[in-house]
N, C-alpha and C positions, 0 to 999 in steps of 0.2 A: 463828310464832304472834304474837309481839310486833308485827310489821309488819301482820298482819291486823287486830289491835285498833286500831292507829293509823289504818288505812284506814277502819274502821267509825266511829271518832270523827270523822274528817274528813268523811265522808259525812253523818253526823248534823248536824254543824255547818253544812254547806252547806244541808241541807234546812230547818233551823231558821231560817236567816237569809233564806231566800227569802220574798218578800212577794207573789208573783204567785199567782193562783188555780191549784189543782191538782185534776184530776178523776179521777185514777187513781193508785194506788200498788200495785205488784205485791206480793202476799203471798208468804210462804215456800212453796216447793214441799214437798209432803208426799211424802217418798221413804222408805217403810217398809222396802223390801228384804225382803219376806216370803219364806219358803222352805218353809212347811209349814202344814197345817190346824191351827187353834187358836192360831196365833202372833199376839200383839198387839204393836203398836208405838205408843207415845205420845210426843209432843213438846210441850214448853213452850218457846217462843222469842220473840224480839223484838229491838227496838233502842230508841234514845232516843225514837222516834216511834210505836212500835206494840208490841202484845203479842198473841201468837197461841197457840192450842191446836189440836193435831192428833192424830188417832187413826186406826188401821187395824187390820183383823182378818181373818185368813184363814178364810173360812167353809167352804172345801174345800181340797184339795191344789193347786188351780189358780186359784180365784176368791177375791177379797178385796173388802171394802167399806171406805170411809174417810169421814172427816168433818173439815172444817177450819173454824175460827172465829177471827175477829180483830177487834181494835179499833185504830183509827188515831187517836191522840190527841197529836199534837205540841203542845208548849207555844206559847202565843200570843207574838207579838213584843211589844216594849215599847209599840208603838202600838196594840195590840189586834188586829192582823191575825192570822188563823189559819184553821184548818179541822179537820175530823174526819170519821171514817167508820167503818162497821162492815160485816162481811162474814161470810156463812155459806155453806158449800159441802159438797155430798155427792158421792160418787163410787163407782164399782165398776169392777172390771177383772180382768186376768189376770196371774198371776206364774208364773215358772218358774226353778228353780235350774239354772244351766248348770254346765259342768265348771270345775274349778280355782277354786272359790269365787265365781264370777260369777253375778249374778242379773239377770234381765230382767223388767220389769213394764210394763204400759201401763194407764192408767186413763181412763175417761170421766168428765168433771166437769160438775156443774151447780151454779151459785152465784148468790146474790142479795145485794145490799147497798144501802147508802145513803151519801150524802156531803153535806157542807155546807162552804161557804167564807164567812167573814165578814171583810170588809176595811173597817173603819170609816174607814181613812185615805183612802178614795176618796170619802167623802161631802162633803168640803170642796169639791172640784171639781164634785161632783154633788149639790147640797143637797137635792134632792127624792127621793133614794134612801136606802135603809138599808144599802147595801153588802153584801147577802147573796145567796146562791144555794144551792139545794139540789136534789138529784135522787136517783132510785133507779137501780140498774143491774142488769142480768141478764148472766151470763157462762156461756158454753158452751165446753167445751174437751176436749182430748185431751192426755195427758201420758205419754210413754214414758220409762222410766228404765233405765239400765244401770249396775250397781254391782258393786264388789268388796267382799265381806263376810267378815270373820273374827271370832273370838271377842272381840277387843279393839279392832278397827279396821275402819272401812268408808269407802269413798269412792265417790261416784256422780255421773254426769252425767245431767241430766234436761233435757227440752225441752218446755215447755208451749205448746201451740197453742190460742189462745182467740179467741172472738168476743165482744165486749162491746157491749151496746146500753143506751142511757140513756132513761129515761122519767120522767114526773111531774117535769119540770124547772120549777122556780119560783124567782123572785127578781128583783131589780132591780139587781144588781151591774153597774156600768160600770167596765171596766178598760181603760186605754189607749184610751179613747174608743170601745170596743166593748161593746155590750150582751152580757153573758156568757150570758144565757139563749138569745139568738139564736145565739151561737157554739156552745153545746153542742147545741142542736137541729140545727144544720148538721153537727155532727160526732158525731151520736148513734150511729153504727155504726162499730166499729173492729175490725180483725183484727190480732192481736199474736203474735209469736214470742218466747218467753221462756226462754232457756237458763240453766242454773244448775249450780254445782258445790257438792256437799255433802260435808263431811268430818266423821267422828265418831271419837272415841277415848276409851277409858276401861276400865271393867271389863265383865264379861259382860252385865249387865242395865242398867247406867247409863253413858251416855257424854256427853261434851261434844260439842255439834254447832255447826258453823260453816257458813253457807251464803252464797255470793255469786252474784249473777246480774245479768242485764240484760233490759230489755224493749224490743223493737223493734216500734214501731207501723208496720205495713206499709202500712195504708190511709191513715193521717194522720201522717206522720213528725214534724210540728211540733206535735202535739197536746199540750195542757197536762197533762202527767203526770210522775211520777217515772220515771226510766229505770233507773239503777243501784240495786241494793238489796243489803243485807248484814244478816244477823241472826245471833244467837248464842243458844244455849239448851241444854236438857238433853233427851236422848233415852232412853226407857225401852223395853226389849224383854222380853216374857214369853211363855212357852209353857204351854198347858194341861197 
C-alpha cells in the first residue's frame, strides 16, 4: 500500500512539472461489479490533477446503467502554463455473477468533454499569439470487466476500448514551432486500448479504492496525452 501511494505521488509530480500541451487524460474506469437487481455502486476518486464521480445501478438481474463525470484541474506551473478539462459519460451493459465470487461485466460507453491548454511561456517566441488552444471531444467505447468480489475485498481487471474524436478546435498555440490547432486537426481521430487494475478493501458498504492503468494510443502512438494513470478514492455499495 505504501509503495502504491509513492507511485501515485511520483506520477502526480511528473504530470505537474510537464509543460507541453496535453489533449487527453484517461479517466478512472467505472468497475461496479454488480451482482443483482437494485444494487447501487458509487465512487468518489481522483488524484492531484483530477476529481471524479461515478455511479452504476442494476436495473434488472442482468442489465445495468452507469454514469461518470470528472474535472481535470492540475495546478498551473510557476510560469503560468497549464490546462484543464471536463468529461461526462453515460453507459449501459450486461453483468453476470460467475462461480466462486467472480463477476463479469461489459459496458457500452458514450462520452463528451472539453479541454483547454494555456502556455503563456510560448508567447515570447511567438508574440502575435495568446498561447491558447481549446477543443471538444467525443468518445465511444466498450469496457469489459472481470473481477473477484467478497464482502470486504474486491479486485478487478478491466480493458476499455475507445475511439476519440476532436471537434471545435480553436486557438493559436505554437509549440515547438508547430501550430497546435493544425496538429490536433491532423490527429482528430484516435483509437485507444486502456487496461486497468482496481483493488478495493474495507467494510461491507464502504471500501478504499485504488486503480492504476495505462492508455495505449494504437492509431497515434506519439499523441500528446497522458498515458499512465493512478487514482484513489472511496467506493460505496448498496442494495435495495
